[in-house]
C-alpha positions, 0 to 999 in steps of 0.5 A: 413435352413432346405429347403436346404435339400430338393434339391431333392424335388425342382428338382421334382417340377422344370423344369424337372418335368412333365409339368402339372402345372398351373401358378398362385398364390393366389390373391383373396379369394374364393367366396365359394366352389361349388359341382364340377362335371365333368370338373370344375376346375376354378371358372369363376366368380372369374376369371371375377372379377379378370379380371374386376379389372385388366381392371379398374386399372389406370396402366393397361398398365404396365402389358401388356408386356407378353400378348402384345408380344405373341399377336403380335406373334399370329397375325404374324402367321395369316399374313403367310396365304396368303388369305383374311379372311371374318370373324375373331373371336378373342376369349378371346381378352383381351385388344386387344393384337392381334386385334390391329395388324389385318388390314382391308386389311386382314379381312372383319369382326372382332369379339372381344369376352371376358368373361370380358365385360370391356376388350371386350368393350375397346379392342384396334383395328388397327387405320385404321380399320373401326368401322363398321367392328368390333363387340364386345360381352361378352362370357364365353365359359363355360356358355354362349350359343355358338353364332357362326353358323356352317360353318360361321367363316373363322378364330379363333384367341386366345392368352393366354385365352383358359387356363382358359376354364373348358371344353377345348375339348368342346370349341375346338369342338365348334370352329371346328364346326363354322369354314368353310371348310379349316378354321383355328384356331391360338392360344397360351396358357401357357405351363407347365413350366410357372413360375416353379420358383415360383411354386417350391419356394412356395412349398418348403417354405410351406413344411418348415414353415407349414409341407405341401403345398397346391394347388397354381397351377393347371393343364396345357395342355402339348404340346402332349395333346394339339395336341391330343385335336385338333385332337379329335376336328377334326382339321387337318394339325396341327402345334405346337411349343413352346417358352419361355419368361424369364422376370427379376424382382427385387424379387418374390413379383414383380412377384406376383404383375404383375400376379395380374395386368395381371388378371392371379391370381389363380381361381381354386376352391381348391385354398388356401384363403391366404398365411402366411407372414412367408411363403411368406418371406421364399418363396422369400428367396428360390426363390432368392437363387435358381434362382436369378441373381447376380448384374452384367454388371450394372444390379441390382440383381433380379430373373427370371420368365419363361413363356412357350408359346405353339402355335398351328395352326389347319385347318378344313378338306376340299377336297382342302387340300393337302393329303399324298400319299398312302402307297407304292406309293412313289418313291424310289430314289437312291441318291448315283447313281442319279436315281429313 
C-alpha cells in the first residue's frame, strides 16, 4: 500500500510532533457553520447534544473508565490540602467523577455545574454527603453569566472539562476572581499527545484515499501554555505535572465508539460531516499495523489509545503565602568544609 511510503509524514503527526492537537473524531454532523469571530473554536450547542446523548444512554457506565480514574486523581490532590473548605465548586462535574470522592468532612458546601443539565442533575456524590450541602446548576462557561461572586469560593475543581471552553483565558480569569484569597484551583485537561495514534491513522488514510486530510483534530493546550494562562489569570505557586493512561482496544472502531460514549466526539466548527467507509477501513488497517499489539500472554491482539493528562494546581495570591527570599539574601554554604 502507498501509505507505507509516508513514514516521514506519520512521524510528523505522531507523538514527536508539537503537542497542539485535540483528540476527537467526528461523531455528529455539523448543525450549520456560524461566522466565527474571536475565540470560537467549538460549537457548544453540538457539544451539549453529544453530552446529553451520552448521559441518557442506558450503558453510560461502560464509558466512564478514563474519566472515573482521572476524577479520583483530582480528588486525591484536594485531600493533600490539610484544611476544611467552605465552598467547593466542581466545574464541569460530568457524571460525578470527582464529586463522588468529596467527603462532607472536608467541605461545607459543594456546587456541581455542567453545561449538560442531565449530567449536572444526576452527578454522583458521596453517599454520606447530606443533600442540603449540595447545589446543582447548568452552566456554559462561554455563554452564561458567571454565577459566582468575587472572593466567594474556597476551591474550584475541574476534571477533563476545560478543554471544551472556547475562551479559556476568560474562564480562568473568572475562576481567579471568584476565589477567596489563598483559594485554590485544581484541574485536569487532555494534553496534546492524547490519541496521537488515532490522529495519525486518520490523516494517513485520508491522504491515501482522498488526496488530502480534513480537520478531525483541533488545538490542545500544551503544558507550558497552561502555565502561562494560569499566570496571566493571576494564579501563583503553580504546580503542573502530566501523566499518560494507555487503554487497549480490539480495534480503532472500539476507540471511536467509546469516545462517543464518553461525550467526547469532535465539536469544532470546521469538523468534517462524515468519513468515507473506505477511508475508515484504511485508517483501521494503518492503526493496527503501526501501533497494534500482537497476541501474547493470553491477550488477544489489539491497539493502544493514549490519553495524556495535564494536572494543574494554582493558588490565588494572599499575604500569608510563603514568598521567595530577595536576591542576594540567601546564605552560601560551603558543603565541602561544613560552614556557611
